[in-house]
N, C-alpha and C positions, 0 to 999 in steps of 0.2 A: 293527715296520716303521719307525715314526717314529724310534725310537732308532737304528736302523741308518743311516737317512738323515742324521740330525743328526750322527752320529759320522763321516760321510763314508765309510761302508763300502758303496760303491755296488754292488760286484760281488755281495755277499751280498744286498743289497736287490733287485737286479735279478732274482736267481734266485727270490726269494719272489714278487715282483710278476708275473713271467711266469706263474707257476703260478696266481696269483689271476685274472689276465686270461684265461687259457685256460679257467678254470672259470666266469668271469663276464665274458664279452666285451662286455657293454653297460654295465658299471659305469664311469661317466665318470671318477670320481676315480682309480680304479685305472689307467685308461688314461693319465691325465695324469701320475701319479707314475711310471709305467713310462717314459713319454716323457721326463720330466725326468731319470730315471736313465740312460737311453740317451744323452741329451745329455751328462751328466756323464762318461760313459765314452767319449765321442768319436764316437758314431754319430748325427750330426745328421740325416741323411736318414730313418733309421728313427724317430727322435724326432718329426720333423715329421709323418710319416705317421700315427703314433699320435695326436698332438694334433689333427690335422684330422679323424680318425675320431671322436674324442671330441666335437668341435664339431658334427659331423653328428648325433650322438645327442642332444646337449643344447647348442644354440647360446647359451643364457643363462648357462652356468656360467663366471663371470668368471675364476676362477683358470686355466682352460685358455687363455683369451685372453692372460692375462699371460705364462704360460710360453711360448706360441707367439710372442708379441711379443718376448720376450727372445731366443729362438732366432733370429728374423729379424734383429734388430739385430746379434747376434753374427755373422751371416752377411753383414752388410753390406747388407741389404735394408731400408734405413731407411724408405722410403715405405710399403712393405707393413706394416712393424712399427708405424708410427704409427697406421694404420687399425685394426689388431688391438688395440693397447693402448687406443685411444680407446673401443673397444667394451667393454673391461674396466672402463671408468669410467662407463658408462651405467647408468641405472636405480637401483634402491635397494640394490644389492649391489656398489657400486663397490669395487674392490680397491686398497688403499693401496700395495701393491707395484707395481701398474701405474702409479700416480701417480709414485712414486719413479723408476722406470725411464724414464718418458716425460719427466719434468721434468729429469732429468739429461741426457737426450739433447737436449732443447731448449736447455738452458744450454750444453752443449758445442758446439752448432752455432750459438751466438750468436743465439738466439731467446728472450730472457728473458720477453717478454710471454706467449708460449705456455707457458713453464715456470711462470710465476706462475699462470696460469689453471688448470692441473691440480694444482698443489701447494697453493694457498690453501685449498680446502675441507677439507683434511686437517690443517691447521696452526692451527686455532683452539681446539682443546681442550687439556686438561691432559696427555694421553697422547701428545703429538706424537712421532713417530719422529725420532731424531737426524739420520739421513741425509736424510730428507725436509725437515726443518727447515732443513738446510744449503742444499738446493736452493732452498727458498722464499726464504730471506734473500738468497741469491746473486742471484736474479732481481730482488728488490726493489732491491738496491744497483745492479745493472746498469741499472735503469730510473730511477735517481736518486731513489728513494723511501726514503732512509735514515731519515727521520723516522718513517715508518710502520713500518719494521723495528724501530726502537728501541721504539716504542710497543707493538707486538704482543708482542715477546719480553721486553720489560721487565715487562709484566703477567704473562706466563706464567712467567717465572723467579721473580717475587715470589710467585706462587701455589704454586709447587712448588720451593722452594729446594734440595731434595736431588736434583732431577732434572737430570742433566748435559745433556740434550738442549736445552731452551730456553736454558740458560746458555751452551752452546757457540754457539748462533745469536746470542744477545745479544752475546757477545764479538766475533763477526764484524761485527755491525752497528756496535758502538762503534768498532772499528778503522777501518771505512770512514768513520765520521763524524769521525775524527781524535781521538777521546777515548781515547788510548792507555793512559793509566794505569788507567782503569776497565776497559778491555778486558783488560789484562794481569792485573789482580786477579781478574776473573771467570774468565778462561781458566785461570789457575793452579788455581783451585778446581775447575773442571770437569775439568782434566787430572788432578788428584789422584784424583777419583772415577773418571774414565775409565781411568786407568792401572791402578788396582786391579781394575777390572772387566775390563780387557783381559787381564791376567795370569790371572785366574780363568777367563775365557772360553776362552783358549787351552789351558788344562789340560783343559777339558771338550770343546771343539770343535777339536781339533788339525788338522782338515782344512778349516777355514773360511778361504777365500782373503781375504775382506775383513779379517779380524782380522790375518792376517799382513801384508797390505798396510799396515794402520795402524801396526803395529810397525815396519815398514821405513821408513815416512815419518818416524817419530820418530827412528830411528837416523840417517837421512840428515840430518835437520834439526840433529842434534847434531854433524854433521861426520864421521860414519863411514859413508861410502858403500859400502865393501866389506862391512861387516857387514849393511847394509841389503840389499844384493844377495844375500848368503848366506842371508838369511831367505827370499827369494823364489825363488832359482834352482831348487830341486827342484820347486817348484810350477809355475814357468814352463816347465820342460822337458816337462810333460805335453802331449800333442797337443791335448787339449781345454781347455787353460788359457784362461780368459776374457780378452778383449782388455784390460780395465781392469787386470788383474794384469800383463799383458805390458808395458803402458805404465809402470806403477809400477816394475817390475823394470828396464825400460830406462832410466828416469830415474836409478836407482841406478848402473847400469853406465856411464852417460854420463860420469861423473867420472873413470873410470880405464880403460875398455875400449870405445871408440866402435864397434868392429866388433861386439861383442856387443849393444850398444845398438841398432845398425842392424838386426841380425837380428830383435830383439824388436819394433822399430818396424815393420818390414816385415810381420811376422806380424800385428801389431795392425791395420795398414792393410788387409790382405787381409780381415779380419773386419769392420772399420769404416772403409770408405774415406772417409766423410764426417766422421769424428771429428777435431776440431781438435787435441786433445791428442796423438793418435797422430801426426798430420802434423807438429806442432810438434817432437815428439821425433825424428821422421824427419829433419827439416831439420837439427837440431843434430847428430845422429849422422852425417849425410852429410858435414858439415864435418870431423869427426874421421876419417872414413874416406877422405877425398880426393876426394869427389864434390861439388865446389863448384857445378857446374852444376845438379845435382839439388837441392841445398839452395836455390839461388836460385829455382828453379821452385816449390818448395814454400812458400818464404817469400812469393813473389808471390801464390800462391793464398790463403794465410792472411790476407795484408794486405788482400785485397779485402773481407773481412768485419770486420777489426779494423785499420783503417789507422793508428790512433794507438798501437798496442801497441809500446812502445819496445824491448822485448826482440826482437820480430820484426824491427824495423828494424835492430837491432844484428846479428842473424843475417844479414840481407840484405847489410848493408855488409861483413860479414866474407867472405861468398861473393864479392862484387864484388872485394874486395881479393885474394883467392886467384886469381881469374880475370884479374887485371890490367885490370879494366874502368875506364875513365876516370871513370865515374860515382862511383866510390868517392872520388876526390879532391874531387868537388863536395859529396858528402854529409858527408865527414869532413875538411873544410878546417879543420884544427886551429888554424892561425894566425889565421884570421878568426873562427871560431865559439867559441873559448875566449877569454874576456875577463877578465883580472884587473883589479879596480877597488878603490880605497881607499874606505872609508866615512868620512863626516864625523862627528866626535864629537857626540853629542846635546847639545842646548843647555844642559842642567843640569850638564854636566861641563866642567871647565876645558880639558881636552885629551884626545886619544885614549888616551895611556898610563893616565891616571887612570880613564877609562871601562873600559878593558880589565881593570884590576885589580879593579874592582867586579864586572864581568861574570864574571871568573874565579871570584871568591868565590861568586857566585850559582849558577853552573853546578856547581861542585864540591859544593855542598850537595845537588845532585840525583843525583850519582854515588855509588853504593854502593861504598865502598872494598873490600868483600869480594865484590862482585858478579861476575857472569860473563856471557858472551855469551848472548844469546837464541837460540832455534832459528832456523835459516835466515838467519843474519846473515853479512855479509862480513868483519867485523872479527875480528882475532885478538889476544889478549893485551890486553884492555881492556874497557871497559864502555860501554854506550849507555843514554841515558835513555829512558824509556818514555812520558812524557807528550808531548803536542803542545806544543812551546814557544811556538807562536803564541797559545796560550790562557793563557800564564803571567801571573800578576799581579805578578811580581817587577819592580820599576822598571827595573833594568838590562836584563833580558831583553826587556821590552816596548819599551824604547828602542832596542834592537838591531834589532828587526823594523821599527820605524818608519824606522830609518836605512837599511834595505835597499831601501826603495821607490825612491829616486832612482837607485841603480845598476841596478835591474831595468829601470826605464823607459829608462835610457840604453842598456842591452843591446838592448832591443827596437828602439830607433831604429838601433842599430849593425847589427843583422842584416837589417833591412828586411823586405820582403814578397816572396813568390815562390810557386812551386808545389811545392817540396820539403817533406818531412815536418815540418821545423822552421818555415819561413817561411810556409807556407800557413795556419798557425794563428795567425799574428801579426796581431791586430786592434787591438793597442795596449792591451788590457785583460787583466788577469791577477789571480789570487788564489793565496794559499799553499795547498798541498795536503800538509800534514804537515811537521813539523820535529823535529829531535832533536839531541843533542849526543853526541860520542864522545870518550872520554878513553883514549888508548893508553898502555900502560906500556912498559917496556923490551922491545925486540924486537917491539913491536907493529906491525901493518900492516893494510891492507885488501886482500883478494883482489879481483881485477878483476871488475867487475860493472856493471850498468846499473840504472836505476830504471824498471821496466816501466810504471808508471802516471803518470809525470811528463811534463814537456814541457821545462822548463828546470830543471836541477839546479845544485847549488852546493856550495862549501866555504868556510867563513869561519874564519880562523885567529885564535884567541884567545890561546893560550899555546904557545910552542914550546921544545923543549930547546935547549941551547946548541950541540949538535952540528949542528943545522940552521941556526941563525943564523950560525954560523961559515962556512957555505957551502963547506966543503972537500970534501965528498963528496955523493953522491946520497941519503944517508939521509933518510927521511921525506918525500921530494918527492912531489908529485901526478903520477901517470903515466897516460898515455892510449894506447890502441891495442892493448894485449894482450887478446885475447879471453878471456872468462870460461868458454869451453868449449874442449875440445881440438880442434886443427885439424891437418890434414896438408897441407903441412908446417906446423910450428909458426910462429907469428907473434909478433914481438917488439913492444915498445912503440915508438911513433913520435914521441911528443911529451911534454914534461914542463913543469911549472910549479914553480919554487922559491918556496915561500910565505914570507911574513913576517907577523908579528902585525899584525892590523888589515886584512889583505887579504881581499877577497871574490872568489872565482873563479866565474864563471858559464859554463855550457856546456850543450849539448843532452843531454837525459836518455838518448838512445840511444848516447852515447859510452861505450865500455868505459873504465873508470877504476879505479885502485887506488892504493895507496901503497907505497913502498919501506920495508922494515923499518929501524928505527933502534936504536942501542945507546946508552942513556942512562938514568940513574935519574930524570931529569926527565920529566914527562908531556908529551904532545902533545894539546892540548885544542882541539876544533873544534866548530862548529855547522854543520849542513847543513839544507837545505830543498828541497822541490820546489815549483815554480810551474806552474800550468796556466792555459789561457785562461779568463777569466771568462765564464760563460754569458750 
């Protein structure tokens, strides 16, 4: 029986389990397994009836509470599900699966303190579940407790170096703390272990939705959204497909077929009406399907719980633009809110050209000439550094970030204060929130994107190809306004900045921005950072 269920042969398992339950109607685990099988086959009402019968017989059997809780969540009955899953965590037989399901639900609904409370007791030992560890570290980061996350998972990873679960969580914590080089190194090791395990697991458990979703995420991160969707389409077509799989498939379809993404998002929302990820997908898909009013409504709903999410603000402004709403012009006042500024040469350099030459040499040492783009990056045909440059000990790089302070302060004075998403956070104090360098090669460019966790974003131009300095074409310019998601009708860029070496451009992180491709054997070298309000 176990082999049939693990192999996803639910019809065969169902036949065997029905015979067992008919012969043994009070065996609780048989009732639970039959209920789970009926759920997998799409008969949720019959599954719920069996699970509730099992609980009447033995109210203390925690796996039944967990299975029923998952069913209720999938049916969109979050409040009922919480109570049932909490009961699965009571007493001495607490179910780790219930902790995972509940922690994920709390994180997805922006309640990290509750997620932490249910995940923490299961994440202190050496055999931590990788998915539960991810929810645990996500909650810690959301609560601003990065140091604790680093401490917990640093110790666990050191104690079990061959276990990808704590390594994966440690990489997430390091990334959140801005320690990108260490995060990248650990993530690559964990990915090598996980990829081998994934391929092996898919051969053994070809019907496991979570494994296919993981493979699809990797394919999409590498830039092949169609292949990612092809992984999941057959599984998403099933009437009983779980909502998380529908969202993952929808995210893949969003890049090339908004109508399909919309259909998947609507199915997921019917199952999980309180889920932020499903509503986020729905809003983006509505933009591509021509329903700007619907997208605006969903963005407003999401922003009530995450008012500083720059991606959501970008989706909202895109909806406003499609609707012709005057508020768009206020939130995306490009001429006022984009500010190009020169930097002063640091005191130990004679002039700006000599500083830029030294800075170019320092940055080029960080770029792997044989390197390639990382997963989920906007750049094409180039390389990006992985360390947080604000932590660099290189004299030229350190001097650069000291030189940024005056322009940032001037920008805050320039924009002033107000009630909109940018100005309401302006208290005059700020801090860097990550920095990197990009070196684009011939035909290189950035796809249009935003910085979801930023506030003020930037581009500083260190070295430019001659084709840009000649200013005869638009090659290599910084472009604003083209959405990074498909829209109906399509929307073109509305504003651009022609850069020159030594220029710093500051702008709101929710502005869609990208670069125009350029043709030149000479590189285009830049530094970028995000700034956020100082707590």
